[in-house]
N, C-alpha and C positions, 0 to 999 in steps of 0.2 A: 558568442553564446557561452554561458557558463558551463563548466564540466558537469555539474549536477543541477538539475532543474526539476522541481516537483511537477508532476502531471496530474491535473485535477479533472476527473471524469464527471461530466454533467449529462443529465438526461434532458436533452433538447431545450435547455435553458441557458445556453452559453452566452447569447447576446445580452440577456438580463444580468448574468454574472459579470460580464465585462463592464457594463454600466455601473452595477452596484459597487464592485470593488474599486473601480477607478474614481468613483465619487466619494467612497468612504475614506480611502486613504489619501491624505493630502499630497504626498509625493508619489504619484502614480502616472503611468503612461502606457499606452497601447503600442506595442512594437510591430505586431503583425496580426492580420486576420485573414484566414483562408476560407473561402466559400466555394463549395462544389457547384452551387447554382448562384449566380450573381444576385438573384432575388430571394434566395433562401437563407436560412440561418447559417451562422458561422460554423465551420466544421472544426477548425482549430484556431487558437489565438495564443499569442505570447504577450503577457502583460507584465509590468514591473510595478511592484508595491514596495515602497520604502527601500529601494535598492536591490530587491530580490525578484528574480524573474520566475514566472509561473507559466507553464504550458497548460492551456485549457483545451479539453477535448469534448466534443459533442458526441458522446459515445452511446447514448441510449439508456434504457432502464435496467440493464443487467447488473450494474454495481452501484452501491450506495456508500456514502461516506459513513465512517463510524469513529468512535473516540480513540481508536488505536493510533490515529494520526491527528495531530492538532498543531496549530500554529500559535505561538506565544507572541503577544504584543507587549513590548517593554514601554510602559507608560511613565511619564515624568512626574505626574501628580494625580490627585483625585479628579481634577477637571478632565484630564485626558482619559482616565478610566471611564468616567461618566460618558464622555463623547463616544468612545468605541463601544461600550456596553449598550448605549441607547441605539446606535446605528445597527449593531449586529443583532441584538435581541428585539429591539423595538420595531424593526421592519420585517416581521415574520419569523424571527428566530425564537429560540427558547433558552431559558436560564438553566444552569446546572449549579453545582456547588463549587466553592473555593476558587471563584474567579473564572470558571469554565462556562462556556456557552456555545450554542450552535447558531449559525446564521440561517437564513431562510432556505439555503440549499442543503442544509444538514452538515456543513463543514464545521468542525470543532475549533474553537479559539480559546486561548487563555489570555485574559486581560489582566495584566500584572503591573501594579505600581512598583517603581524602584524601591519604595519604602518597605516593601514586603521583605526584602533581603536584610534590611537593618533590624527588623523585628522578628519575623519567624525564624530567620537564620542569624539573629543577633549574637553578640559575644556573651551576653548574660544568659546562661542556659535556663534559668528559672523564668526569666522574662520571655525568652524565646518559646518556651513551652506554653506560657499563658497566651502569647500571640498565636501560636499554632492552634490552640484550643478555640480561640476566638475565630480564627480563619475557618476552621472546620464547621462553624455555624453560619458562615456567610455564603451568599450567592455571589453578588457583585462584591468585590473587595472594597472595604472601607478603610482608607488610610488612617483616619483619626481613631477608629476603633482598634486597629492593629497597634498603633502607637500607644494608646491608652492601656491596652492589655499588657503590652511589653513593659510599660512603666509601673504596672501594678495597680492601676486605677480602675 
């Protein structure tokens, strides 16, 4: 077990969450599922997504996810941004601004192309400012749009 592992609290939807996350992320596996009743829903589970372990807890309705905690997905290109955005938002989630979204469980994600760092945080401060202004208008991040703004087009 890793020293630090996020624990995600679900309201009686843990089995759905296990299935959704392990199908959404290509490098995913289920390490452990604990059921208090063999025929009932999972009580806890440990899953691994892209090399990071998560403890899932079927805790009930007391607590909800909010934007104070989010997970950032480092995407190689626009195709990968589109894939994760469509999976997270398109299956009952909701869009937010600047590459942020929530999945159907209310968990916040940042879907970030690596090209954002070359534009929004690029070496040219004027171009970086243009890219930042463009990003502030986007929901799903658009690599071509960021690059065009950075270049001055």
